[in-house]
ZAVEX-424544 format. One record per residue: residue number from 1; residue in three letters; x, y, z of N, C-alpha, C in turn. Coordinates in steps of 0.02 Angstrom, whole numbers. Example, Ala and Ser with C-alpha at 12.3 -4.5 7.8 and 13.67 -1.06 7.14 Angstrom:
2
+-----+--------+--------+--------+--------+--------+--------+--------+--------+--------+--------+
! num ! residu !    n_x !    n_y !    n_z !   ca_x !   ca_y !   ca_z !    c_x !    c_y !    c_z !
+-----+--------+--------+--------+--------+--------+--------+--------+--------+--------+--------+
!   1 !    ALA !    660 !   -284 !    390 !    615 !   -225 !    390 !    660 !   -165 !    390 !
!   2 !    SER !    642 !   -112 !    354 !    684 !    -53 !    357 !    645 !      2 !    394 !
+-----+--------+--------+--------+--------+--------+--------+--------+--------+--------+--------+
This chain:
170
+-----+--------+--------+--------+--------+--------+--------+--------+--------+--------+--------+
! num ! residu !    n_x !    n_y !    n_z !   ca_x !   ca_y !   ca_z !    c_x !    c_y !    c_z !
+-----+--------+--------+--------+--------+--------+--------+--------+--------+--------+--------+
!   1 !    MET !   -738 !   -335 !    934 !   -666 !   -346 !    935 !   -637 !   -304 !    993 !
!   2 !    VAL !   -590 !   -332 !   1028 !   -557 !   -298 !   1083 !   -513 !   -243 !   1055 !
!   3 !    SER !   -520 !   -183 !   1082 !   -484 !   -125 !   1056 !   -409 !   -134 !   1058 !
!   4 !    SER !   -382 !   -162 !   1112 !   -309 !   -170 !   1116 !   -283 !   -218 !   1063 !
!   5 !    GLU !   -321 !   -271 !   1048 !   -301 !   -318 !    995 !   -303 !   -283 !    927 !
!   6 !    TYR !   -355 !   -244 !    916 !   -362 !   -207 !    854 !   -303 !   -159 !    845 !
!   7 !    GLU !   -287 !   -122 !    897 !   -231 !    -75 !    893 !   -165 !   -111 !    883 !
!   8 !    ARG !   -157 !   -170 !    913 !    -95 !   -209 !    903 !    -88 !   -229 !    830 !
!   9 !    ARG !   -143 !   -251 !    799 !   -139 !   -270 !    728 !   -123 !   -210 !    684 !
!  10 !    ILE !   -152 !   -153 !    700 !   -136 !    -93 !    662 !    -62 !    -76 !    670 !
!  11 !    ALA !    -37 !    -79 !    730 !     34 !    -64 !    742 !     79 !   -111 !    704 !
!  12 !    ASP !     59 !   -174 !    696 !     98 !   -222 !    657 !    104 !   -200 !    584 !
!  13 !    ARG !     56 !   -163 !    560 !     57 !   -141 !    490 !    105 !    -83 !    480 !
!  14 !    PHE !    127 !    -52 !    534 !    172 !      5 !    530 !    234 !    -12 !    487 !
!  15 !    ALA !    262 !    -71 !    498 !    322 !    -91 !    462 !    311 !    -94 !    386 !
!  16 !    THR !    250 !   -106 !    365 !    235 !   -107 !    293 !    250 !    -39 !    262 !
!  17 !    PHE !    236 !     14 !    299 !    247 !     81 !    274 !    317 !    107 !    288 !
!  18 !    ASP !    347 !     86 !    343 !    414 !    109 !    361 !    465 !     69 !    320 !
!  19 !    GLN !    468 !     85 !    255 !    508 !     48 !    208 !    582 !     47 !    225 !
!  20 !    ASP !    608 !    101 !    252 !    680 !    103 !    267 !    696 !     83 !    339 !
!  21 !    GLY !    645 !     67 !    378 !    656 !     40 !    445 !    684 !     89 !    495 !
!  22 !    ASN !    676 !    155 !    484 !    706 !    204 !    529 !    660 !    223 !    588 !
!  23 !    GLY !    603 !    190 !    594 !    561 !    202 !    652 !    505 !    252 !    641 !
!  24 !    TYR !    500 !    281 !    582 !    444 !    325 !    566 !    429 !    321 !    491 !
!  25 !    ILE !    370 !    343 !    474 !    348 !    345 !    405 !    355 !    416 !    380 !
!  26 !    ASP !    386 !    425 !    322 !    390 !    491 !    292 !    384 !    485 !    216 !
!  27 !    ARG !    386 !    540 !    183 !    379 !    543 !    111 !    429 !    496 !     76 !
!  28 !    GLU !    489 !    492 !    102 !    541 !    450 !     71 !    522 !    377 !     71 !
!  29 !    ASP !    483 !    354 !    120 !    460 !    285 !    120 !    415 !    272 !     60 !
!  30 !    PHE !    372 !    319 !     44 !    327 !    311 !    -12 !    366 !    315 !    -78 !
!  31 !    TYR !    413 !    362 !    -82 !    454 !    367 !   -142 !    499 !    307 !   -151 !
!  32 !    GLY !    523 !    279 !    -95 !    564 !    219 !    -97 !    525 !    160 !   -125 !
!  33 !    ALA !    462 !    155 !   -105 !    419 !    101 !   -131 !    409 !    110 !   -206 !
!  34 !    ALA !    398 !    172 !   -228 !    389 !    185 !   -299 !    453 !    167 !   -338 !
!  35 !    LYS !    510 !    188 !   -312 !    573 !    173 !   -345 !    584 !     98 !   -350 !
!  36 !    ALA !    569 !     61 !   -297 !    578 !    -12 !   -298 !    532 !    -44 !   -351 !
!  37 !    LEU !    471 !    -21 !   -356 !    425 !    -48 !   -406 !    449 !    -34 !   -477 !
!  38 !    LEU !    471 !     27 !   -489 !    496 !     45 !   -555 !    557 !      2 !   -574 !
!  39 !    GLY !    601 !     -8 !   -526 !    660 !    -50 !   -539 !    641 !   -122 !   -553 !
!  40 !    GLU !    595 !   -149 !   -515 !    573 !   -218 !   -524 !    544 !   -230 !   -593 !
!  41 !    PHE !    507 !   -182 !   -619 !    472 !   -191 !   -682 !    507 !   -156 !   -741 !
!  42 !    GLY !    566 !   -127 !   -728 !    604 !    -96 !   -782 !    571 !    -36 !   -813 !
!  43 !    VAL !    535 !      3 !   -773 !    501 !     62 !   -798 !    541 !    123 !   -777 !
!  44 !    LYS !    552 !    169 !   -823 !    590 !    229 !   -809 !    549 !    278 !   -768 !
!  45 !    ALA !    582 !    311 !   -721 !    549 !    359 !   -677 !    519 !    417 !   -716 !
!  46 !    ARG !    552 !    436 !   -770 !    528 !    494 !   -809 !    475 !    475 !   -861 !
!  47 !    SER !    457 !    412 !   -865 !    403 !    391 !   -910 !    336 !    413 !   -882 !
!  48 !    ASP !    284 !    409 !   -923 !    217 !    425 !   -899 !    198 !    381 !   -840 !
!  49 !    LYS !    211 !    315 !   -846 !    194 !    270 !   -791 !    234 !    286 !   -728 !
!  50 !    GLY !    297 !    302 !   -737 !    340 !    319 !   -680 !    316 !    382 !   -645 !
!  51 !    GLN !    300 !    433 !   -684 !    276 !    496 !   -655 !    209 !    487 !   -620 !
!  52 !    THR !    166 !    446 !   -649 !    102 !    432 !   -618 !    111 !    395 !   -552 !
!  53 !    LEU !    159 !    348 !   -551 !    172 !    311 !   -489 !    199 !    358 !   -435 !
!  54 !    TYR !    246 !    402 !   -453 !    271 !    450 !   -403 !    216 !    498 !   -381 !
!  55 !    GLY !    172 !    517 !   -426 !    115 !    559 !   -407 !     69 !    523 !   -359 !
!  56 !    GLY !     58 !    458 !   -372 !     17 !    418 !   -327 !     50 !    410 !   -259 !
!  57 !    ALA !    117 !    402 !   -259 !    153 !    396 !   -196 !    146 !    461 !   -155 !
!  58 !    GLU !    151 !    517 !   -189 !    143 !    582 !   -155 !     72 !    590 !   -128 !
!  59 !    ALA !     23 !    571 !   -167 !    -47 !    576 !   -144 !    -59 !    531 !    -84 !
!  60 !    PHE !    -30 !    471 !    -86 !    -37 !    424 !    -31 !     -4 !    453 !     32 !
!  61 !    TRP !     57 !    480 !     23 !     91 !    511 !     80 !     50 !    567 !    109 !
!  62 !    GLN !     25 !    611 !     66 !    -14 !    669 !     90 !    -76 !    646 !    128 !
!  63 !    GLY !   -110 !    595 !    101 !   -169 !    568 !    135 !   -152 !    538 !    202 !
!  64 !    MET !    -98 !    499 !    204 !    -77 !    468 !    266 !    -55 !    521 !    317 !
!  65 !    ALA !    -17 !    570 !    294 !      4 !    623 !    340 !    -56 !    662 !    366 !
!  66 !    GLY !   -104 !    672 !    323 !   -164 !    709 !    343 !   -203 !    675 !    398 !
!  67 !    ILE !   -203 !    609 !    400 !   -240 !    575 !    453 !   -198 !    556 !    513 !
!  68 !    ALA !   -132 !    555 !    505 !    -91 !    528 !    560 !    -37 !    574 !    588 !
!  69 !    ASP !    -11 !    622 !    549 !     44 !    664 !    572 !     17 !    720 !    616 !
!  70 !    ARG !      6 !    704 !    680 !    -26 !    750 !    726 !     17 !    810 !    744 !
!  71 !    ASP !     83 !    803 !    745 !    125 !    860 !    764 !    151 !    899 !    704 !
!  72 !    GLY !    134 !    878 !    643 !    151 !    916 !    583 !    225 !    916 !    566 !
!  73 !    ASP !    264 !    868 !    590 !    336 !    868 !    576 !    355 !    829 !    513 !
!  74 !    GLN !    305 !    810 !    473 !    315 !    774 !    411 !    345 !    704 !    422 !
!  75 !    ARG !    333 !    678 !    481 !    351 !    609 !    497 !    294 !    580 !    539 !
!  76 !    ILE !    280 !    517 !    527 !    227 !    483 !    565 !    260 !    431 !    609 !
!  77 !    THR !    254 !    442 !    674 !    281 !    394 !    722 !    234 !    334 !    725 !
!  78 !    ARG !    257 !    281 !    756 !    215 !    222 !    765 !    152 !    241 !    804 !
!  79 !    GLU !    159 !    281 !    856 !    101 !    301 !    896 !     52 !    342 !    854 !
!  80 !    GLU !     78 !    389 !    815 !     34 !    429 !    772 !     -2 !    385 !    721 !
!  81 !    PHE !     34 !    336 !    694 !      4 !    291 !    645 !    -52 !    251 !    677 !
!  82 !    VAL !    -39 !    223 !    736 !    -89 !    183 !    771 !   -151 !    225 !    785 !
!  83 !    ASN !   -140 !    284 !    814 !   -197 !    327 !    833 !   -233 !    353 !    771 !
!  84 !    GLY !   -198 !    374 !    720 !   -230 !    400 !    659 !   -266 !    346 !    620 !
!  85 !    ALA !   -233 !    289 !    611 !   -262 !    235 !    572 !   -322 !    205 !    609 !
!  86 !    VAL !   -315 !    195 !    674 !   -370 !    164 !    711 !   -432 !    208 !    708 !
!  87 !    LYS !   -424 !    273 !    717 !   -482 !    318 !    714 !   -515 !    316 !    645 !
!  88 !    ARG !   -474 !    321 !    593 !   -502 !    322 !    525 !   -536 !    256 !    509 !
!  89 !    LEU !   -506 !    201 !    529 !   -536 !    136 !    514 !   -602 !    127 !    551 !
!  90 !    ARG !   -606 !    151 !    611 !   -669 !    146 !    647 !   -722 !    189 !    614 !
!  91 !    ASP !   -702 !    245 !    586 !   -749 !    289 !    552 !   -773 !    259 !    486 !
!  92 !    ASN !   -726 !    235 !    445 !   -744 !    210 !    379 !   -683 !    177 !    345 !
!  93 !    PRO !   -677 !    111 !    348 !   -619 !     78 !    319 !   -611 !     91 !    244 !
!  94 !    ASP !   -665 !     95 !    208 !   -660 !    106 !    135 !   -632 !    174 !    119 !
!  95 !    ARG !   -649 !    224 !    159 !   -622 !    291 !    147 !   -547 !    292 !    159 !
!  96 !    PHE !   -524 !    254 !    209 !   -453 !    249 !    221 !   -418 !    220 !    160 !
!  97 !    ALA !   -447 !    170 !    130 !   -417 !    139 !     71 !   -414 !    187 !     13 !
!  98 !    GLU !   -460 !    234 !     10 !   -461 !    281 !    -46 !   -399 !    324 !    -50 !
!  99 !    ILE !   -366 !    338 !      7 !   -305 !    378 !      3 !   -250 !    341 !    -33 !
! 100 !    ALA !   -256 !    275 !    -35 !   -205 !    234 !    -70 !   -222 !    223 !   -143 !
! 101 !    ARG !   -284 !    238 !   -164 !   -306 !    221 !   -232 !   -259 !    246 !   -287 !
! 102 !    PRO !   -237 !    309 !   -287 !   -193 !    331 !   -341 !   -128 !    291 !   -345 !
! 103 !    PHE !   -100 !    275 !   -288 !    -38 !    235 !   -288 !    -52 !    164 !   -310 !
! 104 !    LEU !   -104 !    134 !   -284 !   -121 !     65 !   -303 !   -136 !     59 !   -377 !
! 105 !    HIS !   -174 !    107 !   -403 !   -190 !    108 !   -475 !   -125 !    112 !   -516 !
! 106 !    ALA !    -81 !    157 !   -498 !    -19 !    167 !   -535 !     27 !    106 !   -528 !
! 107 !    ALA !     28 !     75 !   -469 !     70 !     15 !   -459 !     45 !    -42 !   -503 !
! 108 !    LEU !    -20 !    -50 !   -508 !    -47 !   -102 !   -552 !    -30 !    -87 !   -625 !
! 109 !    ASP !    -32 !    -24 !   -643 !    -16 !     -4 !   -712 !     57 !    -19 !   -728 !
! 110 !    VAL !    101 !     -6 !   -681 !    172 !    -22 !   -690 !    182 !    -97 !   -699 !
! 111 !    ALA !    146 !   -136 !   -659 !    154 !   -209 !   -660 !    120 !   -242 !   -720 !
! 112 !    ASP !     72 !   -208 !   -750 !     30 !   -236 !   -803 !     69 !   -238 !   -870 !
! 113 !    ALA !    104 !   -292 !   -882 !    147 !   -297 !   -941 !    108 !   -296 !  -1007 !
! 114 !    ASP !     49 !   -326 !  -1008 !     13 !   -330 !  -1072 !    -37 !   -272 !  -1082 !
! 115 !    GLY !    -41 !   -227 !  -1033 !    -82 !   -167 !  -1042 !   -157 !   -178 !  -1042 !
! 116 !    ASP !   -180 !   -233 !  -1013 !   -252 !   -247 !  -1014 !   -290 !   -218 !   -955 !
! 117 !    GLY !   -255 !   -179 !   -912 !   -288 !   -146 !   -857 !   -286 !   -185 !   -791 !
! 118 !    ALA !   -253 !   -242 !   -791 !   -247 !   -281 !   -730 !   -180 !   -317 !   -731 !
! 119 !    ALA !   -154 !   -331 !   -671 !    -92 !   -368 !   -665 !   -108 !   -442 !   -657 !
! 120 !    THR !    -64 !   -484 !   -681 !    -73 !   -556 !   -667 !    -59 !   -568 !   -593 !
! 121 !    VAL !    -78 !   -626 !   -569 !    -64 !   -644 !   -500 !     11 !   -643 !   -488 !
! 122 !    GLU !     50 !   -667 !   -537 !    122 !   -667 !   -530 !    150 !   -596 !   -527 !
! 123 !    GLU !    125 !   -552 !   -569 !    146 !   -482 !   -567 !    128 !   -450 !   -501 !
! 124 !    ALA !     68 !   -465 !   -476 !     46 !   -438 !   -411 !     92 !   -463 !   -355 !
! 125 !    ALA !    114 !   -525 !   -359 !    161 !   -552 !   -309 !    227 !   -514 !   -311 !
! 126 !    ARG !    250 !   -497 !   -370 !    311 !   -457 !   -376 !    302 !   -388 !   -344 !
! 127 !    VAL !    244 !   -358 !   -354 !    229 !   -293 !   -322 !    232 !   -301 !   -247 !
! 128 !    LEU !    200 !   -351 !   -221 !    198 !   -361 !   -149 !    268 !   -371 !   -120 !
! 129 !    LYS !    310 !   -408 !   -155 !    379 !   -418 !   -132 !    416 !   -351 !   -129 !
! 130 !    CYS !    405 !   -309 !   -180 !    437 !   -243 !   -180 !    414 !   -200 !   -121 !
! 131 !    LEU !    354 !   -212 !    -99 !    326 !   -173 !    -44 !    340 !   -204 !     25 !
! 132 !    GLY !    382 !   -256 !     25 !    404 !   -284 !     89 !    371 !   -347 !    112 !
! 133 !    VAL !    326 !   -375 !     72 !    296 !   -439 !     91 !    348 !   -494 !     80 !
! 134 !    PRO !    358 !   -537 !    129 !    406 !   -591 !    121 !    390 !   -635 !     60 !
! 135 !    GLU !    442 !   -658 !     27 !    433 !   -696 !    -35 !    386 !   -756 !    -27 !
! 136 !    ASP !    392 !   -791 !     29 !    349 !   -850 !     38 !    276 !   -832 !     49 !
! 137 !    ALA !    262 !   -770 !     67 !    193 !   -749 !     78 !    165 !   -710 !     19 !
! 138 !    ALA !    208 !   -682 !    -24 !    186 !   -639 !    -79 !    141 !   -676 !   -128 !
! 139 !    GLY !    160 !   -736 !   -149 !    120 !   -774 !   -197 !     51 !   -790 !   -170 !
! 140 !    PRO !     46 !   -820 !   -111 !    -20 !   -834 !    -83 !    -62 !   -771 !    -72 !
! 141 !    ALA !    -30 !   -717 !    -50 !    -66 !   -654 !    -40 !    -93 !   -628 !   -106 !
! 142 !    ALA !    -52 !   -631 !   -158 !    -74 !   -607 !   -225 !   -132 !   -650 !   -250 !
! 143 !    ALA !   -128 !   -715 !   -238 !   -182 !   -760 !   -260 !   -248 !   -742 !   -226 !
! 144 !    THR !   -245 !   -721 !   -162 !   -307 !   -703 !   -128 !   -335 !   -637 !   -154 !
! 145 !    LEU !   -292 !   -595 !   -184 !   -316 !   -533 !   -214 !   -359 !   -546 !   -276 !
! 146 !    ASP !   -347 !   -602 !   -308 !   -385 !   -621 !   -368 !   -453 !   -649 !   -346 !
! 147 !    ALA !   -497 !   -605 !   -324 !   -560 !   -625 !   -294 !   -605 !   -664 !   -342 !
! 148 !    ASP !   -603 !   -647 !   -407 !   -647 !   -681 !   -454 !   -615 !   -741 !   -488 !
! 149 !    GLY !   -552 !   -755 !   -472 !   -519 !   -815 !   -498 !   -501 !   -813 !   -571 !
! 150 !    ASP !   -495 !   -752 !   -600 !   -480 !   -748 !   -672 !   -405 !   -744 !   -687 !
! 151 !    GLY !   -364 !   -750 !   -635 !   -291 !   -747 !   -645 !   -265 !   -676 !   -648 !
! 152 !    LYS !   -308 !   -627 !   -639 !   -290 !   -556 !   -643 !   -309 !   -520 !   -578 !
! 153 !    VAL !   -272 !   -468 !   -564 !   -286 !   -427 !   -505 !   -296 !   -356 !   -529 !
! 154 !    GLY !   -356 !   -330 !   -519 !   -372 !   -263 !   -541 !   -384 !   -216 !   -482 !
! 155 !    GLU !   -393 !   -153 !   -498 !   -403 !   -102 !   -447 !   -464 !   -117 !   -404 !
! 156 !    ALA !   -517 !   -142 !   -434 !   -578 !   -156 !   -396 !   -566 !   -210 !   -343 !
! 157 !    GLU !   -516 !   -252 !   -353 !   -499 !   -303 !   -304 !   -448 !   -278 !   -253 !
! 158 !    VAL !   -402 !   -236 !   -275 !   -347 !   -214 !   -233 !   -368 !   -163 !   -181 !
! 159 !    VAL !   -407 !   -114 !   -200 !   -425 !    -61 !   -153 !   -464 !    -88 !    -92 !
! 160 !    PRO !   -516 !   -129 !   -102 !   -549 !   -157 !    -43 !   -503 !   -203 !     -2 !
! 161 !    ALA !   -458 !   -238 !    -36 !   -411 !   -281 !      0 !   -365 !   -240 !     45 !
! 162 !    PHE !   -348 !   -181 !     22 !   -306 !   -136 !     63 !   -341 !   -120 !    129 !
! 163 !    ALA !   -405 !   -104 !    126 !   -443 !    -90 !    187 !   -447 !   -152 !    230 !
! 164 !    ARG !   -460 !   -209 !    200 !   -464 !   -272 !    239 !   -398 !   -289 !    272 !
! 165 !    TYR !   -343 !   -272 !    240 !   -277 !   -286 !    269 !   -271 !   -256 !    338 !
! 166 !    PHE !   -302 !   -199 !    348 !   -298 !   -166 !    413 !   -352 !   -187 !    461 !
! 167 !    THR !   -405 !   -219 !    437 !   -462 !   -235 !    481 !   -472 !   -309 !    493 !
! 168 !    VAL !   -442 !   -352 !    453 !   -451 !   -424 !    458 !   -386 !   -456 !    477 !
! 169 !    PRO !   -386 !   -502 !    525 !   -324 !   -535 !    544 !   -291 !   -570 !    485 !
! 170 !    GLU !   -224 !   -573 !    487 !   -188 !   -606 !    432 !   -200 !   -681 !    435 !
+-----+--------+--------+--------+--------+--------+--------+--------+--------+--------+--------+
């Protein structure tokens, strides 16, 4: 794969994390995503699920900052994101996905209305919309997350998909 094309695709993913659109990624973007998910699913922030989601958001932020915030200002610029993400992905895409695991696990738990340990494809689509995926793309994207076709999306499907999102063209 041509390096400049790879870096361009990584840069396109920046907007996924820059939830408030202010031009950089910071802790508030991760907390904003958690707040949006809790609101969508009617889960209280002070509940166990809410606290776990915020804890996952913090862990995700810390992991992302650890690989990308080169100047230590607690903000990740687009350039820092591209350089940090590209290096980590070239080293090990699955390891990059692991920094998101606590957040992804908690997000699925929030979305999982029946408590069976997985979200339905429809619930997963709602999660994706909260995270900024356009409505017309959220349903098809959620359906592709259901790798085994059982109508459910679990952590074992979501975490590898997260890594693929950064390494495979849309």
